[in-house]
C-alpha positions as CSV (number, residue, x, y, z in Angstrom):
1,M,-23.6,25.9,119.3
2,F,-21.3,28.6,119.1
3,Y,-22.0,29.8,116.2
4,L,-25.4,30.6,116.9
5,L,-24.6,32.2,120.3
6,F,-22.4,34.5,118.9
7,I,-24.9,35.7,116.2
8,I,-27.8,36.1,119.1
9,Y,-25.0,38.0,120.7
10,L,-24.5,40.0,118.1
11,V,-27.7,40.6,116.8
12,F,-28.6,41.8,120.6
13,F,-25.9,44.7,120.9
14,C,-26.6,45.8,117.4
15,W,-30.5,46.2,118.7
16,L,-28.9,48.1,122.0
17,I,-26.3,49.9,120.1
18,P,-28.9,52.5,118.6
19,R,-30.7,52.7,122.3
20,I,-28.2,53.8,124.4
21,K,-28.4,57.3,124.6
22,F,-24.9,57.9,125.0
23,F,-24.6,56.5,121.0
24,K,-27.9,58.3,120.1
25,N,-25.6,61.6,121.3
26,T,-23.7,61.1,118.9
27,G,-25.5,62.4,116.0
28,L,-25.1,59.2,114.2
29,G,-27.7,57.2,112.3
30,K,-28.8,54.0,113.7
31,Y,-27.9,51.9,111.1
32,F,-24.3,53.8,110.5
33,L,-23.6,52.8,114.4
34,I,-24.5,49.6,113.5
35,G,-22.3,49.4,110.6
36,L,-19.2,50.7,112.5
37,F,-19.9,48.9,115.4
38,I,-19.7,45.7,113.2
39,A,-17.1,47.0,111.5
40,R,-15.2,47.3,114.6
41,V,-16.4,43.1,115.4
42,L,-15.1,42.0,111.6
43,A,-11.4,43.7,112.2
44,G,-11.5,42.1,115.8
45,L,-12.5,38.3,114.4
46,I,-9.7,38.8,112.0
47,N,-7.5,39.7,114.3
48,G,-8.3,37.4,116.5
49,Y,-8.2,34.6,113.7
50,I,-4.6,35.5,112.7
51,F,-3.2,35.9,116.1
52,L,-5.2,32.4,117.7
53,Y,-3.8,30.2,114.3
54,Y,-1.0,31.9,112.7
55,Y,0.9,33.1,116.0
56,P,-0.2,30.4,118.8
57,V,2.3,31.7,121.5
58,S,0.8,35.7,121.4
59,D,-0.3,37.7,123.6
60,I,-3.8,37.2,123.0
61,A,-4.0,33.5,122.5
62,F,-2.5,33.3,126.2
63,F,-4.6,36.0,127.8
64,H,-7.6,33.5,126.3
65,Q,-5.7,30.1,128.1
66,Q,-5.2,32.4,131.1
67,G,-8.7,33.7,131.2
68,I,-10.5,30.3,131.3
69,E,-7.7,29.4,133.9
70,E,-9.4,32.3,136.2
71,F,-13.0,31.3,135.5
72,H,-12.1,27.6,136.6
73,L,-10.8,29.1,139.0
74,L,-14.0,31.5,140.0
75,F,-16.1,28.6,140.8
76,H,-13.7,26.0,142.4
77,N,-11.9,28.3,144.5
78,T,-13.7,31.4,144.8
79,A,-11.6,33.2,147.5
80,E,-8.9,32.4,145.6
81,Y,-10.2,34.3,142.7
82,F,-10.7,37.5,144.7
83,T,-7.5,37.6,146.0
84,N,-5.0,36.7,144.0
85,I,-5.1,39.5,141.9
86,F,-3.4,41.3,145.2
87,Q,-0.9,38.7,145.4
88,T,3.4,39.5,144.0
89,N,6.1,36.6,143.5
90,H,8.3,39.2,143.4
91,S,10.0,40.8,146.1
92,G,7.0,43.2,147.5
93,Y,5.3,45.9,145.5
94,G,8.1,48.3,144.7
95,A,9.5,48.9,141.6
96,F,6.4,50.7,139.5
97,L,8.5,51.6,137.0
98,E,10.0,48.4,136.0
99,S,9.5,46.8,132.7
100,S,9.6,43.1,134.2
101,N,9.8,41.8,137.5
102,S,7.4,43.3,138.9
103,Y,3.9,43.0,140.9
104,W,2.6,46.4,138.6
105,N,4.2,44.7,135.4
106,D,1.8,41.6,135.8
107,T,-0.9,43.5,137.3
108,R,-1.2,45.1,133.3
109,S,-2.0,41.6,132.0
110,N,-3.8,40.1,135.2
111,L,-6.6,43.2,134.5
112,I,-7.4,41.7,130.3
113,I,-7.3,38.2,132.5
114,K,-9.6,38.3,134.6
115,M,-11.9,40.5,132.4
116,L,-12.4,37.5,130.4
117,S,-13.0,35.4,132.7
118,I,-16.0,37.1,133.5
119,F,-16.8,36.9,129.7
120,D,-16.4,33.0,129.9
121,I,-19.3,33.1,132.2
122,F,-21.7,34.4,129.5
123,S,-19.7,33.0,126.5
124,G,-19.1,29.7,127.3
125,K,-15.0,30.7,127.1
126,N,-15.4,30.9,123.4
127,F,-12.7,33.7,122.4
128,F,-14.7,34.9,119.8
129,I,-18.0,35.7,121.2
130,N,-15.2,37.2,124.4
131,S,-13.9,39.8,121.2
132,L,-17.5,40.9,120.7
133,F,-17.8,41.4,124.3
134,F,-15.0,43.5,124.5
135,N,-15.3,45.7,121.2
136,F,-18.8,46.6,122.7
137,F,-16.6,48.7,125.9
138,V,-13.9,49.4,123.4
139,F,-16.7,51.3,121.1
140,L,-18.5,53.1,123.7
141,G,-14.6,54.8,123.4
142,T,-14.8,55.3,120.1
143,A,-18.4,56.7,120.3
144,A,-17.0,59.3,123.0
145,L,-14.0,60.3,121.0
146,Y,-16.0,61.1,117.9
147,K,-18.1,63.5,120.6
148,V,-15.5,65.5,121.7
149,F,-13.6,66.4,117.8
150,I,-17.2,66.8,116.5
151,E,-17.8,68.9,118.7
152,I,-14.6,71.2,117.1
153,F,-15.3,70.3,113.7
154,P,-18.9,69.7,113.2
155,T,-18.4,70.1,109.4
156,Q,-16.1,67.2,109.1
157,K,-18.0,64.6,109.8
158,I,-16.6,61.9,107.6
159,V,-13.0,63.3,108.6
160,V,-13.9,62.3,112.0
161,V,-16.1,59.4,111.4
162,I,-12.9,58.0,109.3
163,C,-10.3,58.6,111.5
164,V,-12.2,57.5,115.2
165,F,-13.7,54.4,113.8
166,L,-12.2,53.5,110.5
167,L,-8.5,53.4,110.3
168,P,-6.7,50.3,109.5
169,S,-4.3,50.1,111.8
170,V,-6.1,51.3,114.5
171,I,-9.6,49.2,114.2
172,F,-7.0,46.4,113.8
173,F,-5.0,46.6,116.6
174,S,-7.7,48.4,118.9
175,S,-10.5,45.5,118.4
176,A,-8.1,42.6,119.3
177,I,-7.9,42.1,123.4
178,H,-5.0,43.2,124.4
179,R,-4.2,46.2,126.3
180,D,-4.3,49.0,123.1
181,G,-8.1,48.8,123.2
182,L,-8.6,49.3,126.5
183,I,-6.2,52.3,126.3
184,Y,-7.9,53.4,123.6
185,L,-11.2,53.2,125.4
186,S,-9.8,55.2,128.2
187,I,-8.1,57.7,126.7
188,S,-11.1,58.8,125.2
189,M,-13.1,58.6,127.9
190,V,-11.0,60.7,130.4
191,I,-10.6,63.6,127.1
192,Y,-14.6,63.5,126.8
193,H,-15.4,64.1,130.5
194,L,-12.5,66.7,130.5
195,F,-13.4,68.4,127.6
196,F,-17.4,68.5,128.0
197,M,-16.7,69.6,132.0
198,M,-14.2,72.6,130.7
199,K,-16.5,73.3,128.3
200,N,-19.8,73.5,130.1
201,K,-17.8,74.8,133.2
202,Y,-20.0,71.8,135.2
203,Y,-18.2,69.6,137.3
204,P,-20.1,66.6,138.7
205,W,-18.4,64.7,141.5
206,K,-20.0,60.9,139.1
207,K,-18.0,62.3,135.9
208,I,-14.9,63.7,138.2
209,L,-15.3,59.8,139.6
210,I,-14.9,58.2,136.1
211,T,-12.5,60.3,134.7
212,L,-10.2,58.7,137.4
213,F,-11.2,55.4,137.2
214,F,-10.3,55.6,133.9
215,T,-6.8,57.4,134.4
216,L,-6.2,54.8,136.7
217,L,-7.1,52.3,134.2
218,I,-4.3,54.1,132.2
219,L,-2.1,53.9,135.2
220,L,-2.4,50.0,135.2
221,L,-2.5,48.9,131.8
222,R,0.4,50.8,130.6
223,N,2.1,53.4,133.5
224,F,4.5,55.4,131.1
225,V,1.4,56.1,128.9
226,L,-0.1,58.0,131.7
227,I,3.2,59.7,132.7
228,I,3.6,60.9,129.0
229,M,-0.1,62.1,129.1
230,L,0.0,64.1,132.7
231,P,2.3,66.8,130.9
232,A,-0.3,67.5,128.4
233,L,-3.2,67.2,130.2
234,L,-2.0,69.3,133.1
235,S,-1.3,72.0,129.8
236,W,-4.5,71.5,128.3
237,L,-6.1,72.2,132.2
238,I,-3.8,75.6,132.3
239,A,-4.4,76.3,128.5
240,A,-8.2,76.3,129.2
241,K,-8.4,79.0,131.0
242,R,-6.2,81.2,128.7
243,P,-7.0,79.6,125.0
244,K,-5.0,82.4,122.9
245,Y,-1.6,81.5,124.8
246,S,-1.7,77.4,124.5
247,L,0.6,77.5,122.0
248,I,3.0,79.6,124.7
249,I,1.7,77.7,127.7
250,F,2.4,74.3,126.1
251,S,5.5,75.3,125.2
252,G,6.3,76.3,128.4
253,V,5.1,73.9,130.5
254,Y,7.0,70.9,128.4
255,F,10.0,72.9,128.6
256,F,10.2,72.8,132.4
257,L,8.9,69.5,133.0
258,G,11.6,68.7,130.7
259,I,14.0,70.1,132.6
260,L,12.4,68.3,136.2
261,F,12.4,64.8,133.3
262,F,16.5,65.1,133.5
263,C,16.8,66.5,136.9
264,T,15.6,63.3,138.0
265,T,18.9,62.0,137.1
266,F,20.1,62.5,140.0
267,L,17.4,60.7,142.4
268,P,17.8,57.2,143.3
269,H,16.9,54.6,140.7
270,A,13.2,54.2,141.7
271,Y,12.7,57.9,140.9
272,N,15.2,58.0,137.7
273,L,12.8,58.6,134.9
274,P,15.9,58.5,131.8
275,A,16.8,55.4,133.6
276,H,13.5,53.7,133.3
277,V,13.6,54.7,130.1
278,A,16.7,53.5,129.2
279,G,15.8,50.3,131.1
280,R,12.4,49.7,129.0
281,Q,14.3,49.7,125.8
282,A,17.1,47.1,127.2
283,A,14.3,45.1,128.1
284,F,13.0,45.3,124.1
285,I,16.4,44.9,122.8
286,E,16.1,41.4,124.7
287,I,13.0,40.9,123.7
288,A,13.2,41.6,119.9
289,K,16.6,39.0,119.5
290,G,15.9,36.5,116.8
291,G,12.4,38.0,116.2
292,V,11.7,38.6,112.7
293,S,11.0,42.5,112.6
294,S,13.8,43.3,115.0
295,I,15.8,45.7,113.5
296,S,18.9,48.2,114.7
297,I,18.9,50.5,117.4
298,N,21.0,52.8,119.6
299,L,21.8,52.3,123.0
300,L,20.1,54.6,125.0
301,H,21.9,55.9,127.9
302,P,20.3,57.7,130.7
303,N,21.7,61.4,130.5
304,F,20.1,64.3,128.2
305,K,23.4,63.8,125.3
306,S,22.2,60.1,124.7
307,F,18.4,61.1,124.5
308,L,19.2,64.3,122.0
309,I,21.5,62.2,119.9
310,N,19.3,59.3,119.5
311,I,16.2,61.7,119.1
312,P,16.7,61.2,114.8
313,Q,16.6,57.9,115.0
314,A,13.9,57.5,117.0
315,I,11.4,59.9,114.9
316,N,12.2,58.1,112.3
317,H,11.3,54.7,113.8
318,S,8.0,55.8,114.9
319,F,6.8,58.0,112.3
320,M,8.4,56.2,109.2
321,R,8.2,52.6,109.6
322,P,8.0,50.3,108.3
323,Y,9.1,51.6,104.7
324,L,8.0,50.2,101.4
325,T,11.0,48.7,100.8
326,E,10.5,46.8,104.3
327,H,8.2,43.7,102.3
328,V,8.8,41.1,105.8
329,N,5.2,40.1,105.2
330,F,1.7,40.8,104.0
331,L,0.6,43.1,107.3
332,Y,4.2,44.9,107.3
333,I,3.5,46.0,104.0
334,L,-0.1,47.2,104.4
335,S,1.5,49.0,107.2
336,A,4.1,50.3,105.2
337,L,1.1,52.1,102.9
338,E,-0.9,53.3,105.7
339,I,2.3,55.1,107.3
340,F,2.7,56.5,103.4
341,F,0.0,57.7,103.0
342,Y,-0.4,59.6,106.2
343,E,3.3,61.5,105.9
344,V,1.5,62.3,102.4
345,L,-1.2,64.3,104.8
346,F,1.5,65.7,107.2
347,L,3.0,67.4,103.7
348,F,-0.2,68.7,102.7
349,F,-1.2,70.0,105.5
350,I,2.8,71.5,105.7
351,F,2.6,73.2,102.1
352,F,-1.3,73.9,101.9
353,R,-2.6,74.4,106.0
354,K,-5.3,76.9,106.5
355,K,-4.3,80.8,107.5
356,N,-5.5,82.3,110.4
357,M,-6.5,78.7,112.3
358,L,-8.6,78.7,115.4
359,I,-6.6,76.4,117.4
360,Y,-8.2,74.6,120.9
361,P,-6.2,73.8,123.9
362,L,-7.4,70.2,122.8
363,I,-5.6,69.8,119.6
364,Y,-2.7,70.7,121.4
365,F,-2.6,68.7,124.1
366,S,-3.6,66.1,121.0
367,I,-0.7,67.3,119.3
368,F,1.9,67.1,121.9
369,F,0.9,64.4,123.7
370,T,1.1,62.3,120.4
371,I,4.5,63.7,119.2
372,T,5.8,62.7,122.7
373,M,4.2,59.6,122.5
374,F,5.7,58.3,119.1
375,I,9.0,59.4,120.3
376,V,9.5,57.5,123.1
377,I,8.2,54.4,121.2
378,G,11.0,55.6,119.0
379,Y,13.7,55.6,121.9
380,T,12.2,52.1,123.2
381,I,11.3,49.8,120.8
382,P,13.6,47.8,118.3
383,I,10.4,45.9,116.5
384,I,8.7,47.0,113.5
385,G,5.3,45.1,114.8
386,A,5.4,46.2,118.2
387,I,6.3,50.0,116.7
388,V,3.3,49.7,114.1
389,R,0.9,48.5,117.0
390,Y,1.9,50.7,120.1
391,R,1.7,53.6,118.3
392,S,-1.8,52.7,116.0
393,I,-3.9,53.8,119.0
394,Y,-2.7,57.9,118.4
395,F,-3.1,58.5,115.0
396,P,-6.7,59.9,115.5
397,F,-5.2,62.6,117.5
398,V,-3.1,63.5,115.5
399,L,-4.3,63.0,111.9
400,I,-7.8,64.7,112.9
401,P,-6.7,68.4,112.7
402,V,-3.8,67.8,110.1
403,I,-6.4,66.6,107.7
404,C,-9.0,69.7,109.3
405,Y,-6.6,72.5,109.1
406,T,-5.4,71.9,105.5
407,D,-6.8,73.6,103.0
408,W,-8.2,71.2,100.2
409,S,-9.4,73.5,98.0
410,K,-6.1,75.0,97.5
411,I,-5.2,71.4,96.6
412,K,-7.9,71.0,94.2
413,K,-7.7,74.3,92.3
414,L,-4.1,73.2,92.0
415,I,-5.0,69.6,90.3
416,I,-7.5,70.7,88.4
């Protein structure tokens, strides 16, 4: 029964996608779009199968079970269904930046659970059909991001398609019914709407509302992502008016906000940002105890000296792990090969980058945002598996400029 229903829904989405104007405007062919969508669906099925049957205590299994319980609640106690997302078992609605024992920390999971309970109405509570629905919405985000980068690199269609739609870790983790896919969708939508509003110098209220909606979604799903994103957004908005000075503007804004970041150590704990980063690391250290992919990490203290000393280790963990020598299991070997390949691409960029490149403010946004995100991940997460998942959705933002700004003709001449 569910196999037939899955096929019916899959055929429906494959029929629908080329007919939706948003997808048609990508300029990608009908069957090409369908192929990219099916690739995402297959990744979601593989991911779901692994985490349902090989890791039964995973978040994904938990979300699925809780979604079914919320589905039943919808029909047996409708009032409770629509109000329990606003209820809390914690002491009030404070502790917005805390990593645990907070209403806001629970909300990031509750949103996914509510979403799945709605999917269950149409899927018969089948996990894999829910995955199909989920990936249709995330596919909207990938199409949005493609539109943005193809506008900047119109002659690099293959590179943009691969980096946005098909990077192994990106498609694997963003296709799973988890926060990563929704955050990838939300970041892409925010960038898409801001980019074209600024490009066209037209700011309709509908697009502003959509941008605010996805910004709020990032905040509720993983608040530290938005906090890290805000300096990059502010720099981008300023640099858009003075593109020639983009690097100076980004550097200046980050320098100033970096000083403010450490000045918050003089404020009460609720507003002490370095303390919250250190607290997030402490929470992950507790989670990592006894884990198969846990790694040693220096304890982070809420002061400038500690953050400075720990930068090399943070960069190593986030940009270079897992190593090719870390054969924990097959998935980690694949991750090690992937990150090694990206390191090679980066070396090509360093030694063979194009001269006199026109670098758009959005590219600076992508690079500054991604590097900051990676460093924070390296500071706080002592689990290889979590590092691989958390960083996955940010690869497109840095790999696209790295590849497109590399002079491949020089490399070709050198090889030949």
